[in-house]
C-alpha positions in Angstrom: 8.5 45.1 -71.8 8.5 43.4 -68.4 5.5 42.0 -66.4 5.6 41.8 -62.7 3.2 40.2 -60.3 1.8 43.2 -58.5 -0.4 41.9 -55.7 -2.0 38.8 -54.5 -4.7 38.7 -51.8 -5.6 35.5 -50.0 -8.9 35.5 -48.0 -8.9 34.4 -44.4 -12.5 33.1 -44.6 -14.3 31.1 -47.3 -16.5 33.3 -49.5 -18.7 31.6 -52.1 -19.6 33.7 -55.2 -23.2 33.4 -56.1 -23.7 36.7 -57.9 -21.5 39.6 -59.2 -22.1 41.8 -56.1 -20.4 39.2 -54.0 -17.1 39.9 -55.6 -17.7 43.6 -56.0 -17.6 43.9 -52.2 -13.9 42.8 -52.3 -13.0 45.0 -55.3 -14.5 48.3 -54.0 -11.3 49.1 -52.1 -9.5 49.3 -55.5 -12.1 51.6 -57.2 -10.6 54.8 -56.1 -7.3 54.1 -57.9 -6.7 56.6 -60.7 -5.0 54.0 -62.8 -6.7 51.1 -64.5 -6.0 47.8 -62.8 -6.9 44.3 -64.1 -7.7 41.5 -61.6 -8.1 37.7 -61.8 -10.2 36.2 -59.1 -9.5 32.5 -58.8 -12.3 30.1 -57.6 -12.4 26.5 -56.5 -15.0 24.0 -57.8 -17.7 25.3 -55.5 -17.0 28.9 -56.6 -15.3 29.8 -53.3 -12.7 32.5 -53.7 -9.1 31.2 -53.6 -7.4 34.5 -54.3 -7.8 38.0 -55.7 -4.8 38.9 -57.9 -3.8 42.2 -59.5 -2.4 41.2 -62.8 -1.5 44.6 -64.2 -1.7 48.3 -63.4 -1.8 50.6 -66.4 -2.5 54.3 -67.0 -5.7 56.4 -66.5 -7.7 54.7 -69.3 -6.1 51.4 -70.1 -3.8 48.6 -69.0 -2.0 45.7 -70.7 -3.5 42.3 -70.2 -1.9 39.1 -71.5 -3.4 35.6 -71.1 -0.1 34.2 -69.9 -0.1 36.5 -66.8 -3.8 36.0 -66.1 -3.6 32.2 -66.2 -0.4 32.1 -64.2 -2.5 32.8 -61.1 -5.2 30.3 -62.1 -2.7 27.5 -62.6 -0.8 28.4 -59.4 -4.0 28.4 -57.3 -5.2 25.2 -59.0 -8.4 27.1 -59.8 -11.5 25.6 -61.5 -13.2 28.9 -62.4 -12.2 32.5 -62.8 -13.7 36.0 -62.7 -12.0 38.9 -64.4 -12.4 42.4 -63.3 -11.0 45.9 -63.9 -11.7 49.4 -62.7 -12.7 52.3 -64.9 -11.1 55.4 -63.2 -13.2 57.6 -65.5 -16.3 56.3 -63.7 -17.9 55.2 -66.9 -19.6 51.8 -66.6 -19.7 50.7 -70.2 -18.2 47.8 -72.1 -15.6 49.2 -74.5 -14.4 47.4 -77.7 -11.0 46.7 -76.0 -12.9 45.2 -73.0 -14.7 42.8 -75.4 -11.4 42.0 -77.2 -9.5 41.0 -74.1 -12.4 39.1 -72.7 -12.7 37.1 -75.9 -9.0 36.4 -75.9 -9.0 35.3 -72.3 -12.1 33.1 -72.8 -10.4 31.4 -75.8 -7.3 30.7 -73.8 -9.3 29.6 -70.8 -11.3 27.1 -72.9 -8.1 25.5 -74.1 -6.9 25.1 -70.6 -10.2 23.9 -69.1 -11.1 27.0 -67.0 -14.7 28.1 -66.6 -14.9 31.9 -67.0 -17.8 33.1 -64.9 -17.8 36.8 -65.5 -15.9 40.0 -66.2 -16.8 42.9 -64.0 -16.1 46.6 -64.7 -16.3 48.7 -61.6 -16.0 52.2 -60.3 -16.4 53.9 -56.9 -20.1 53.7 -56.9 -21.1 50.5 -58.8 -20.2 47.8 -61.2 -21.2 46.3 -64.5 -21.3 42.5 -65.0 -20.6 41.5 -68.6 -22.5 38.2 -67.9 -25.6 40.1 -66.7 -25.4 42.3 -69.8 -25.6 39.3 -72.1 -22.0 39.0 -73.1 -21.5 35.4 -71.9 -24.8 34.1 -73.2 -23.1 32.4 -76.1 -21.3 30.1 -73.7 
């Protein structure tokens, strides 16, 4: 199996992330994709966006996510904090067991490397779900 860096988007203006909807604005353009995509949003110490990176593109209902590929962008961008996100082409905004598993795995890897994980968003064409706002990160 081979991983390729799919896409990296650098912003032309500084955007500070204060709440989940701030990042959803940038992700909406990817919501219509019929394949699941996983994103890493890298942030500086003031939670300003450094880059939005597509880590993987999968099939209609899943994609492969590996910490090595996710944290490659964080290290390269010299990020302090991260937000993860992925689309649900089905339109369902629910946290699935695989969503929880990969988030746990990424949080564990991030903790070892000293990255603060702010949130994991699940989004579709109309809205988004913040795992933090749904209590998932409360144990942090």
